[in-house]
PDB file as gemmi writes it, atoms N, CA and C in Angstrom:
CRYST1    1.000    1.000    1.000  90.00  90.00  90.00 P 1                      
ATOM      1  N   MET A   1     122.045 106.898 149.647  1.00  0.00           N  
ATOM      2  CA  MET A   1     122.904 106.271 148.684  1.00  0.00           C  
ATOM      3  C   MET A   1     122.167 105.216 147.871  1.00  0.00           C  
ATOM      4  N   ASN A   2     121.326 104.460 148.539  1.00  0.00           N  
ATOM      5  CA  ASN A   2     120.561 103.447 147.830  1.00  0.00           C  
ATOM      6  C   ASN A   2     119.650 104.075 146.780  1.00  0.00           C  
ATOM      7  N   PHE A   3     119.185 105.275 147.029  1.00  0.00           N  
ATOM      8  CA  PHE A   3     118.309 105.970 146.089  1.00  0.00           C  
ATOM      9  C   PHE A   3     119.034 106.275 144.782  1.00  0.00           C  
ATOM     10  N   LEU A   4     120.308 106.680 144.846  1.00  0.00           N  
ATOM     11  CA  LEU A   4     121.093 106.968 143.645  1.00  0.00           C  
ATOM     12  C   LEU A   4     121.369 105.707 142.837  1.00  0.00           C  
ATOM     13  N   VAL A   5     121.595 104.617 143.484  1.00  0.00           N  
ATOM     14  CA  VAL A   5     121.812 103.346 142.785  1.00  0.00           C  
ATOM     15  C   VAL A   5     120.533 102.936 142.059  1.00  0.00           C  
ATOM     16  N   PHE A   6     119.415 103.183 142.658  1.00  0.00           N  
ATOM     17  CA  PHE A   6     118.122 102.847 142.056  1.00  0.00           C  
ATOM     18  C   PHE A   6     117.859 103.655 140.787  1.00  0.00           C  
ATOM     19  N   LEU A   7     118.294 104.911 140.757  1.00  0.00           N  
ATOM     20  CA  LEU A   7     118.050 105.779 139.610  1.00  0.00           C  
ATOM     21  C   LEU A   7     118.989 105.526 138.434  1.00  0.00           C  
ATOM     22  N   GLN A   8     120.083 104.833 138.658  1.00  0.00           N  
ATOM     23  CA  GLN A   8     121.021 104.572 137.572  1.00  0.00           C  
ATOM     24  C   GLN A   8     120.402 103.607 136.567  1.00  0.00           C  
ATOM     25  N   GLN A   9     120.657 103.894 135.276  1.00  0.00           N  
ATOM     26  CA  GLN A   9     120.186 102.986 134.231  1.00  0.00           C  
ATOM     27  C   GLN A   9     121.233 101.911 134.008  1.00  0.00           C  
ATOM     28  N   PRO A  10     120.820 100.740 133.653  1.00  0.00           N  
ATOM     29  CA  PRO A  10     121.801  99.699 133.353  1.00  0.00           C  
ATOM     30  C   PRO A  10     122.589 100.077 132.099  1.00  0.00           C  
ATOM     31  N   ALA A  11     123.804  99.615 132.013  1.00  0.00           N  
ATOM     32  CA  ALA A  11     124.653  99.931 130.857  1.00  0.00           C  
ATOM     33  C   ALA A  11     124.054  99.331 129.593  1.00  0.00           C  
ATOM     34  N   GLY A  12     124.060 100.112 128.505  1.00  0.00           N  
ATOM     35  CA  GLY A  12     123.558  99.619 127.224  1.00  0.00           C  
ATOM     36  C   GLY A  12     122.060  99.692 127.073  1.00  0.00           C  
ATOM     37  N   ALA A  13     121.373 100.405 127.896  1.00  0.00           N  
ATOM     38  CA  ALA A  13     119.912 100.465 127.812  1.00  0.00           C  
ATOM     39  C   ALA A  13     119.447 101.274 126.611  1.00  0.00           C  
ATOM     40  N   GLY A  14     120.262 102.184 126.092  1.00  0.00           N  
ATOM     41  CA  GLY A  14     119.861 103.019 124.965  1.00  0.00           C  
ATOM     42  C   GLY A  14     119.891 102.306 123.629  1.00  0.00           C  
ATOM     43  N   THR A  15     120.549 101.172 123.522  1.00  0.00           N  
ATOM     44  CA  THR A  15     120.654 100.477 122.236  1.00  0.00           C  
ATOM     45  C   THR A  15     119.351  99.813 121.838  1.00  0.00           C  
ATOM     46  N   GLY A  16     118.470  99.548 122.756  1.00  0.00           N  
ATOM     47  CA  GLY A  16     117.195  98.913 122.432  1.00  0.00           C  
ATOM     48  C   GLY A  16     116.325  99.789 121.552  1.00  0.00           C  
ATOM     49  N   ASN A  17     116.373 101.089 121.741  1.00  0.00           N  
ATOM     50  CA  ASN A  17     115.571 101.998 120.930  1.00  0.00           C  
ATOM     51  C   ASN A  17     116.038 102.008 119.479  1.00  0.00           C  
ATOM     52  N   TRP A  18     117.347 101.996 119.279  1.00  0.00           N  
ATOM     53  CA  TRP A  18     117.867 102.007 117.904  1.00  0.00           C  
ATOM     54  C   TRP A  18     117.515 100.722 117.162  1.00  0.00           C  
ATOM     55  N   SER A  19     117.630  99.600 117.821  1.00  0.00           N  
ATOM     56  CA  SER A  19     117.311  98.341 117.151  1.00  0.00           C  
ATOM     57  C   SER A  19     115.827  98.273 116.800  1.00  0.00           C  
ATOM     58  N   PHE A  20     114.989  98.838 117.644  1.00  0.00           N  
ATOM     59  CA  PHE A  20     113.558  98.874 117.346  1.00  0.00           C  
ATOM     60  C   PHE A  20     113.287  99.736 116.113  1.00  0.00           C  
ATOM     61  N   LEU A  21     113.928 100.904 116.041  1.00  0.00           N  
ATOM     62  CA  LEU A  21     113.728 101.787 114.884  1.00  0.00           C  
ATOM     63  C   LEU A  21     114.246 101.156 113.596  1.00  0.00           C  
ATOM     64  N   VAL A  22     115.377 100.488 113.664  1.00  0.00           N  
ATOM     65  CA  VAL A  22     115.923  99.812 112.479  1.00  0.00           C  
ATOM     66  C   VAL A  22     114.978  98.704 112.032  1.00  0.00           C  
ATOM     67  N   MET A  23     114.460  97.941 112.966  1.00  0.00           N  
ATOM     68  CA  MET A  23     113.536  96.849 112.631  1.00  0.00           C  
ATOM     69  C   MET A  23     112.253  97.386 111.995  1.00  0.00           C  
ATOM     70  N   MET A  24     111.715  98.467 112.530  1.00  0.00           N  
ATOM     71  CA  MET A  24     110.505  99.057 111.948  1.00  0.00           C  
ATOM     72  C   MET A  24     110.783  99.584 110.543  1.00  0.00           C  
ATOM     73  N   GLY A  25     111.954 100.167 110.338  1.00  0.00           N  
ATOM     74  CA  GLY A  25     112.335 100.642 109.010  1.00  0.00           C  
ATOM     75  C   GLY A  25     112.436  99.501 108.014  1.00  0.00           C  
ATOM     76  N   LEU A  26     113.032  98.397 108.429  1.00  0.00           N  
ATOM     77  CA  LEU A  26     113.141  97.233 107.553  1.00  0.00           C  
ATOM     78  C   LEU A  26     111.767  96.659 107.215  1.00  0.00           C  
ATOM     79  N   ILE A  27     110.885  96.617 108.177  1.00  0.00           N  
ATOM     80  CA  ILE A  27     109.528  96.122 107.922  1.00  0.00           C  
ATOM     81  C   ILE A  27     108.823  97.014 106.912  1.00  0.00           C  
ATOM     82  N   PHE A  28     108.980  98.323 107.036  1.00  0.00           N  
ATOM     83  CA  PHE A  28     108.362  99.246 106.082  1.00  0.00           C  
ATOM     84  C   PHE A  28     108.926  99.051 104.680  1.00  0.00           C  
ATOM     85  N   VAL A  29     110.241  98.873 104.559  1.00  0.00           N  
ATOM     86  CA  VAL A  29     110.862  98.669 103.244  1.00  0.00           C  
ATOM     87  C   VAL A  29     110.351  97.381 102.611  1.00  0.00           C  
ATOM     88  N   VAL A  30     110.265  96.322 103.377  1.00  0.00           N  
ATOM     89  CA  VAL A  30     109.759  95.048 102.853  1.00  0.00           C  
ATOM     90  C   VAL A  30     108.306  95.189 102.416  1.00  0.00           C  
ATOM     91  N   MET A  31     107.486  95.851 103.218  1.00  0.00           N  
ATOM     92  CA  MET A  31     106.085  96.051 102.836  1.00  0.00           C  
ATOM     93  C   MET A  31     105.978  96.871 101.556  1.00  0.00           C  
ATOM     94  N   TYR A  32     106.827  97.870 101.398  1.00  0.00           N  
ATOM     95  CA  TYR A  32     106.785  98.710 100.200  1.00  0.00           C  
ATOM     96  C   TYR A  32     107.086  97.884  98.960  1.00  0.00           C  
ATOM     97  N   PHE A  33     108.147  97.081  98.996  1.00  0.00           N  
ATOM     98  CA  PHE A  33     108.550  96.344  97.804  1.00  0.00           C  
ATOM     99  C   PHE A  33     107.676  95.128  97.518  1.00  0.00           C  
ATOM    100  N   PHE A  34     107.014  94.570  98.507  1.00  0.00           N  
ATOM    101  CA  PHE A  34     106.192  93.386  98.271  1.00  0.00           C  
ATOM    102  C   PHE A  34     104.699  93.674  98.176  1.00  0.00           C  
ATOM    103  N   MET A  35     104.248  94.847  98.634  1.00  0.00           N  
ATOM    104  CA  MET A  35     102.816  95.125  98.615  1.00  0.00           C  
ATOM    105  C   MET A  35     102.470  96.408  97.878  1.00  0.00           C  
ATOM    106  N   ILE A  36     103.092  97.500  98.215  1.00  0.00           N  
ATOM    107  CA  ILE A  36     102.696  98.800  97.672  1.00  0.00           C  
ATOM    108  C   ILE A  36     103.174  98.975  96.238  1.00  0.00           C  
ATOM    109  N   ARG A  37     104.439  98.696  95.966  1.00  0.00           N  
ATOM    110  CA  ARG A  37     104.997  98.918  94.632  1.00  0.00           C  
ATOM    111  C   ARG A  37     104.324  98.060  93.557  1.00  0.00           C  
ATOM    112  N   PRO A  38     104.086  96.759  93.772  1.00  0.00           N  
ATOM    113  CA  PRO A  38     103.388  95.981  92.745  1.00  0.00           C  
ATOM    114  C   PRO A  38     101.974  96.497  92.464  1.00  0.00           C  
ATOM    115  N   GLN A  39     101.282  96.970  93.491  1.00  0.00           N  
ATOM    116  CA  GLN A  39      99.936  97.511  93.295  1.00  0.00           C  
ATOM    117  C   GLN A  39      99.981  98.778  92.457  1.00  0.00           C  
ATOM    118  N   GLN A  40     100.970  99.647  92.701  1.00  0.00           N  
ATOM    119  CA  GLN A  40     101.112 100.865  91.904  1.00  0.00           C  
ATOM    120  C   GLN A  40     101.424 100.526  90.451  1.00  0.00           C  
ATOM    121  N   LYS A  41     102.255  99.525  90.229  1.00  0.00           N  
ATOM    122  CA  LYS A  41     102.606  99.105  88.870  1.00  0.00           C  
ATOM    123  C   LYS A  41     101.375  98.562  88.139  1.00  0.00           C  
ATOM    124  N   LYS A  42     100.593  97.758  88.825  1.00  0.00           N  
ATOM    125  CA  LYS A  42      99.375  97.203  88.238  1.00  0.00           C  
ATOM    126  C   LYS A  42      98.382  98.312  87.898  1.00  0.00           C  
ATOM    127  N   GLN A  43      98.258  99.308  88.765  1.00  0.00           N  
ATOM    128  CA  GLN A  43      97.348 100.432  88.533  1.00  0.00           C  
ATOM    129  C   GLN A  43      97.778 101.235  87.309  1.00  0.00           C  
ATOM    130  N   LYS A  44      99.080 101.462  87.141  1.00  0.00           N  
ATOM    131  CA  LYS A  44      99.582 102.190  85.976  1.00  0.00           C  
ATOM    132  C   LYS A  44      99.280 101.434  84.686  1.00  0.00           C  
ATOM    133  N   GLU A  45      99.452 100.108  84.701  1.00  0.00           N  
ATOM    134  CA  GLU A  45      99.158  99.296  83.522  1.00  0.00           C  
ATOM    135  C   GLU A  45      97.673  99.353  83.179  1.00  0.00           C  
ATOM    136  N   LEU A  46      96.808  99.354  84.174  1.00  0.00           N  
ATOM    137  CA  LEU A  46      95.370  99.410  83.947  1.00  0.00           C  
ATOM    138  C   LEU A  46      94.962 100.755  83.354  1.00  0.00           C  
ATOM    139  N   VAL A  47      95.544 101.842  83.842  1.00  0.00           N  
ATOM    140  CA  VAL A  47      95.252 103.170  83.294  1.00  0.00           C  
ATOM    141  C   VAL A  47      95.725 103.253  81.849  1.00  0.00           C  
ATOM    142  N   LYS A  48      96.899 102.700  81.568  1.00  0.00           N  
ATOM    143  CA  LYS A  48      97.429 102.690  80.198  1.00  0.00           C  
ATOM    144  C   LYS A  48      96.519 101.871  79.279  1.00  0.00           C  
ATOM    145  N   PHE A  49      96.038 100.724  79.768  1.00  0.00           N  
ATOM    146  CA  PHE A  49      95.133  99.885  78.982  1.00  0.00           C  
ATOM    147  C   PHE A  49      93.838 100.620  78.655  1.00  0.00           C  
ATOM    148  N   ARG A  50      93.264 101.279  79.650  1.00  0.00           N  
ATOM    149  CA  ARG A  50      91.994 101.979  79.428  1.00  0.00           C  
ATOM    150  C   ARG A  50      92.150 103.149  78.470  1.00  0.00           C  
ATOM    151  N   SER A  51      93.292 103.800  78.485  1.00  0.00           N  
ATOM    152  CA  SER A  51      93.496 104.927  77.568  1.00  0.00           C  
ATOM    153  C   SER A  51      93.777 104.453  76.147  1.00  0.00           C  
ATOM    154  N   SER A  52      94.163 103.199  75.981  1.00  0.00           N  
ATOM    155  CA  SER A  52      94.459 102.683  74.645  1.00  0.00           C  
ATOM    156  C   SER A  52      93.303 101.886  74.046  1.00  0.00           C  
ATOM    157  N   LEU A  53      92.126 101.932  74.651  1.00  0.00           N  
ATOM    158  CA  LEU A  53      90.969 101.224  74.094  1.00  0.00           C  
ATOM    159  C   LEU A  53      90.628 101.768  72.713  1.00  0.00           C  
ATOM    160  N   ALA A  54      90.196 100.868  71.833  1.00  0.00           N  
ATOM    161  CA  ALA A  54      89.826 101.274  70.478  1.00  0.00           C  
ATOM    162  C   ALA A  54      88.539 100.562  70.079  1.00  0.00           C  
ATOM    163  N   LYS A  55      87.876 101.103  69.062  1.00  0.00           N  
ATOM    164  CA  LYS A  55      86.658 100.463  68.562  1.00  0.00           C  
ATOM    165  C   LYS A  55      87.001  99.060  68.078  1.00  0.00           C  
ATOM    166  N   GLY A  56      86.112  98.131  68.385  1.00  0.00           N  
ATOM    167  CA  GLY A  56      86.303  96.750  67.966  1.00  0.00           C  
ATOM    168  C   GLY A  56      86.991  95.878  69.000  1.00  0.00           C  
ATOM    169  N   ASP A  57      87.541  96.457  70.046  1.00  0.00           N  
ATOM    170  CA  ASP A  57      88.173  95.663  71.102  1.00  0.00           C  
ATOM    171  C   ASP A  57      87.113  94.887  71.869  1.00  0.00           C  
ATOM    172  N   LYS A  58      87.402  93.630  72.144  1.00  0.00           N  
ATOM    173  CA  LYS A  58      86.512  92.819  72.968  1.00  0.00           C  
ATOM    174  C   LYS A  58      87.007  92.923  74.405  1.00  0.00           C  
ATOM    175  N   VAL A  59      86.086  93.247  75.313  1.00  0.00           N  
ATOM    176  CA  VAL A  59      86.465  93.532  76.698  1.00  0.00           C  
ATOM    177  C   VAL A  59      85.530  92.840  77.680  1.00  0.00           C  
ATOM    178  N   ILE A  60      85.972  92.825  78.942  1.00  0.00           N  
ATOM    179  CA  ILE A  60      85.157  92.345  80.055  1.00  0.00           C  
ATOM    180  C   ILE A  60      85.052  93.489  81.053  1.00  0.00           C  
ATOM    181  N   THR A  61      83.843  93.727  81.564  1.00  0.00           N  
ATOM    182  CA  THR A  61      83.654  94.771  82.573  1.00  0.00           C  
ATOM    183  C   THR A  61      83.846  94.178  83.970  1.00  0.00           C  
ATOM    184  N   ALA A  62      83.885  95.044  84.966  1.00  0.00           N  
ATOM    185  CA  ALA A  62      84.034  94.602  86.355  1.00  0.00           C  
ATOM    186  C   ALA A  62      82.846  93.754  86.794  1.00  0.00           C  
ATOM    187  N   GLY A  63      81.691  93.954  86.173  1.00  0.00           N  
ATOM    188  CA  GLY A  63      80.505  93.178  86.497  1.00  0.00           C  
ATOM    189  C   GLY A  63      80.437  91.849  85.772  1.00  0.00           C  
ATOM    190  N   GLY A  64      81.431  91.558  84.924  1.00  0.00           N  
ATOM    191  CA  GLY A  64      81.474  90.286  84.212  1.00  0.00           C  
ATOM    192  C   GLY A  64      80.757  90.292  82.878  1.00  0.00           C  
ATOM    193  N   ILE A  65      80.453  91.461  82.336  1.00  0.00           N  
ATOM    194  CA  ILE A  65      79.763  91.557  81.054  1.00  0.00           C  
ATOM    195  C   ILE A  65      80.790  91.552  79.929  1.00  0.00           C  
ATOM    196  N   TYR A  66      80.594  90.648  78.967  1.00  0.00           N  
ATOM    197  CA  TYR A  66      81.467  90.553  77.804  1.00  0.00           C  
ATOM    198  C   TYR A  66      80.855  91.377  76.683  1.00  0.00           C  
ATOM    199  N   GLY A  67      81.686  92.085  75.939  1.00  0.00           N  
ATOM    200  CA  GLY A  67      81.165  92.871  74.839  1.00  0.00           C  
ATOM    201  C   GLY A  67      82.262  93.408  73.948  1.00  0.00           C  
ATOM    202  N   LYS A  68      81.819  94.132  72.913  1.00  0.00           N  
ATOM    203  CA  LYS A  68      82.732  94.730  71.945  1.00  0.00           C  
ATOM    204  C   LYS A  68      82.559  96.236  71.988  1.00  0.00           C  
ATOM    205  N   VAL A  69      83.657  96.970  72.055  1.00  0.00           N  
ATOM    206  CA  VAL A  69      83.623  98.428  72.124  1.00  0.00           C  
ATOM    207  C   VAL A  69      83.157  98.977  70.781  1.00  0.00           C  
ATOM    208  N   VAL A  70      82.103  99.838  70.823  1.00  0.00           N  
ATOM    209  CA  VAL A  70      81.601 100.446  69.588  1.00  0.00           C  
ATOM    210  C   VAL A  70      81.741 101.956  69.584  1.00  0.00           C  
ATOM    211  N   GLU A  71      81.865 102.571  70.757  1.00  0.00           N  
ATOM    212  CA  GLU A  71      82.035 104.023  70.833  1.00  0.00           C  
ATOM    213  C   GLU A  71      82.789 104.358  72.113  1.00  0.00           C  
ATOM    214  N   ILE A  72      83.707 105.331  72.011  1.00  0.00           N  
ATOM    215  CA  ILE A  72      84.535 105.710  73.155  1.00  0.00           C  
ATOM    216  C   ILE A  72      84.433 107.204  73.396  1.00  0.00           C  
ATOM    217  N   SER A  73      84.287 107.572  74.671  1.00  0.00           N  
ATOM    218  CA  SER A  73      84.310 108.970  75.090  1.00  0.00           C  
ATOM    219  C   SER A  73      85.398 109.119  76.156  1.00  0.00           C  
ATOM    220  N   ASP A  74      85.524 110.302  76.728  1.00  0.00           N  
ATOM    221  CA  ASP A  74      86.540 110.512  77.758  1.00  0.00           C  
ATOM    222  C   ASP A  74      86.275 109.687  79.006  1.00  0.00           C  
ATOM    223  N   ASN A  75      85.015 109.607  79.430  1.00  0.00           N  
ATOM    224  CA  ASN A  75      84.690 108.949  80.695  1.00  0.00           C  
ATOM    225  C   ASN A  75      83.863 107.677  80.557  1.00  0.00           C  
ATOM    226  N   TYR A  76      83.311 107.426  79.396  1.00  0.00           N  
ATOM    227  CA  TYR A  76      82.472 106.242  79.248  1.00  0.00           C  
ATOM    228  C   TYR A  76      82.712 105.572  77.903  1.00  0.00           C  
ATOM    229  N   VAL A  77      82.189 104.334  77.793  1.00  0.00           N  
ATOM    230  CA  VAL A  77      82.348 103.518  76.590  1.00  0.00           C  
ATOM    231  C   VAL A  77      81.013 102.844  76.314  1.00  0.00           C  
ATOM    232  N   PHE A  78      80.619 102.792  75.043  1.00  0.00           N  
ATOM    233  CA  PHE A  78      79.459 102.003  74.645  1.00  0.00           C  
ATOM    234  C   PHE A  78      79.955 100.634  74.220  1.00  0.00           C  
ATOM    235  N   ILE A  79      79.346  99.604  74.813  1.00  0.00           N  
ATOM    236  CA  ILE A  79      79.732  98.228  74.522  1.00  0.00           C  
ATOM    237  C   ILE A  79      78.541  97.507  73.912  1.00  0.00           C  
ATOM    238  N   GLU A  80      78.784  96.822  72.815  1.00  0.00           N  
ATOM    239  CA  GLU A  80      77.743  96.007  72.183  1.00  0.00           C  
ATOM    240  C   GLU A  80      77.844  94.610  72.777  1.00  0.00           C  
ATOM    241  N   ILE A  81      76.771  94.196  73.465  1.00  0.00           N  
ATOM    242  CA  ILE A  81      76.786  92.893  74.115  1.00  0.00           C  
ATOM    243  C   ILE A  81      76.032  91.832  73.317  1.00  0.00           C  
ATOM    244  N   ASP A  82      75.222  92.267  72.347  1.00  0.00           N  
ATOM    245  CA  ASP A  82      74.503  91.372  71.449  1.00  0.00           C  
ATOM    246  C   ASP A  82      74.136  92.185  70.223  1.00  0.00           C  
ATOM    247  N   SER A  83      73.537  91.570  69.239  1.00  0.00           N  
ATOM    248  CA  SER A  83      73.143  92.295  68.030  1.00  0.00           C  
ATOM    249  C   SER A  83      72.196  93.426  68.393  1.00  0.00           C  
ATOM    250  N   ASN A  84      72.577  94.649  68.060  1.00  0.00           N  
ATOM    251  CA  ASN A  84      71.792  95.859  68.312  1.00  0.00           C  
ATOM    252  C   ASN A  84      71.483  96.101  69.791  1.00  0.00           C  
ATOM    253  N   VAL A  85      72.287  95.550  70.682  1.00  0.00           N  
ATOM    254  CA  VAL A  85      72.130  95.795  72.115  1.00  0.00           C  
ATOM    255  C   VAL A  85      73.422  96.441  72.615  1.00  0.00           C  
ATOM    256  N   LYS A  86      73.312  97.730  72.950  1.00  0.00           N  
ATOM    257  CA  LYS A  86      74.489  98.473  73.400  1.00  0.00           C  
ATOM    258  C   LYS A  86      74.233  99.010  74.803  1.00  0.00           C  
ATOM    259  N   ILE A  87      75.267  98.972  75.616  1.00  0.00           N  
ATOM    260  CA  ILE A  87      75.158  99.535  76.958  1.00  0.00           C  
ATOM    261  C   ILE A  87      76.275 100.558  77.155  1.00  0.00           C  
ATOM    262  N   LYS A  88      75.975 101.533  77.987  1.00  0.00           N  
ATOM    263  CA  LYS A  88      76.950 102.573  78.312  1.00  0.00           C  
ATOM    264  C   LYS A  88      77.559 102.239  79.671  1.00  0.00           C  
ATOM    265  N   VAL A  89      78.881 102.096  79.712  1.00  0.00           N  
ATOM    266  CA  VAL A  89      79.562 101.788  80.964  1.00  0.00           C  
ATOM    267  C   VAL A  89      80.668 102.812  81.211  1.00  0.00           C  
ATOM    268  N   ASP A  90      80.979 103.001  82.459  1.00  0.00           N  
ATOM    269  CA  ASP A  90      82.083 103.882  82.830  1.00  0.00           C  
ATOM    270  C   ASP A  90      83.397 103.239  82.391  1.00  0.00           C  
ATOM    271  N   LYS A  91      84.303 104.051  81.906  1.00  0.00           N  
ATOM    272  CA  LYS A  91      85.575 103.541  81.411  1.00  0.00           C  
ATOM    273  C   LYS A  91      86.355 102.809  82.505  1.00  0.00           C  
ATOM    274  N   SER A  92      86.189 103.240  83.734  1.00  0.00           N  
ATOM    275  CA  SER A  92      86.925 102.611  84.832  1.00  0.00           C  
ATOM    276  C   SER A  92      86.404 101.218  85.175  1.00  0.00           C  
ATOM    277  N   SER A  93      85.246 100.832  84.634  1.00  0.00           N  
ATOM    278  CA  SER A  93      84.715  99.506  84.927  1.00  0.00           C  
ATOM    279  C   SER A  93      85.218  98.446  83.953  1.00  0.00           C  
ATOM    280  N   ILE A  94      85.970  98.842  82.940  1.00  0.00           N  
ATOM    281  CA  ILE A  94      86.537  97.872  82.006  1.00  0.00           C  
ATOM    282  C   ILE A  94      87.838  97.358  82.604  1.00  0.00           C  
ATOM    283  N   VAL A  95      87.921  96.028  82.773  1.00  0.00           N  
ATOM    284  CA  VAL A  95      89.058  95.468  83.490  1.00  0.00           C  
ATOM    285  C   VAL A  95      89.965  94.582  82.649  1.00  0.00           C  
ATOM    286  N   LYS A  96      89.479  94.080  81.504  1.00  0.00           N  
ATOM    287  CA  LYS A  96      90.306  93.137  80.759  1.00  0.00           C  
ATOM    288  C   LYS A  96      89.995  93.194  79.274  1.00  0.00           C  
ATOM    289  N   ASP A  97      91.032  93.037  78.464  1.00  0.00           N  
ATOM    290  CA  ASP A  97      90.901  92.971  77.010  1.00  0.00           C  
ATOM    291  C   ASP A  97      90.982  91.510  76.598  1.00  0.00           C  
ATOM    292  N   ILE A  98      89.974  91.039  75.863  1.00  0.00           N  
ATOM    293  CA  ILE A  98      89.974  89.640  75.425  1.00  0.00           C  
ATOM    294  C   ILE A  98      89.985  89.544  73.908  1.00  0.00           C  
ATOM    295  N   THR A  99      90.473  90.571  73.225  1.00  0.00           N  
ATOM    296  CA  THR A  99      90.499  90.582  71.765  1.00  0.00           C  
ATOM    297  C   THR A  99      91.350  89.445  71.225  1.00  0.00           C  
ATOM    298  N   ASP A 100      92.494  89.183  71.840  1.00  0.00           N  
ATOM    299  CA  ASP A 100      93.429  88.182  71.328  1.00  0.00           C  
ATOM    300  C   ASP A 100      93.138  86.767  71.799  1.00  0.00           C  
ATOM    301  N   ILE A 101      92.206  86.594  72.716  1.00  0.00           N  
ATOM    302  CA  ILE A 101      91.902  85.266  73.242  1.00  0.00           C  
ATOM    303  C   ILE A 101      90.996  84.533  72.262  1.00  0.00           C  
ATOM    304  N   GLN A 102      91.421  83.341  71.864  1.00  0.00           N  
ATOM    305  CA  GLN A 102      90.658  82.531  70.920  1.00  0.00           C  
ATOM    306  C   GLN A 102      89.653  81.663  71.675  1.00  0.00           C  
ATOM    307  N   PRO A 103      88.407  81.578  71.184  1.00  0.00           N  
ATOM    308  CA  PRO A 103      87.428  80.700  71.843  1.00  0.00           C  
ATOM    309  C   PRO A 103      87.804  79.238  71.652  1.00  0.00           C  
ATOM    310  N   LYS A 104      87.454  78.415  72.630  1.00  0.00           N  
ATOM    311  CA  LYS A 104      87.791  76.981  72.566  1.00  0.00           C  
ATOM    312  C   LYS A 104      86.795  76.216  71.747  1.00  0.00           C  
TER     313      LYS A 104                                                      
END                                                                             
C-alpha cells in the first residue's frame, strides 16, 4: 500500500509545464519585437539606400573612407576620394550618405 502512495503525483503537478511554456513563448515574443524586428527594419533601409545611390552622392564606407560616387555598377562603386584618385569598393561596404551634411 505504501508503494501506491509513493507513486501518486501531487495534485496540480501538470500546471507547471504549461506555465513554463507560456513564459518561454512570452520571452520569444519580447525578443522578437525588441531585437529581431528592429534589425530586419534597419537591414531593409540599408538595402534601399544602397540601391538608390547616384553619381555625385557623398558617402562613407565601412572602413571609414569618405568619398564621392563617380560610377555605379551592380556589385561595386567607384568612389573619388581626392582629385583624380578613385577606388573601387563593394556596394555592400557603403554604410552612410553624407550628401546633405554641411561641414562645420
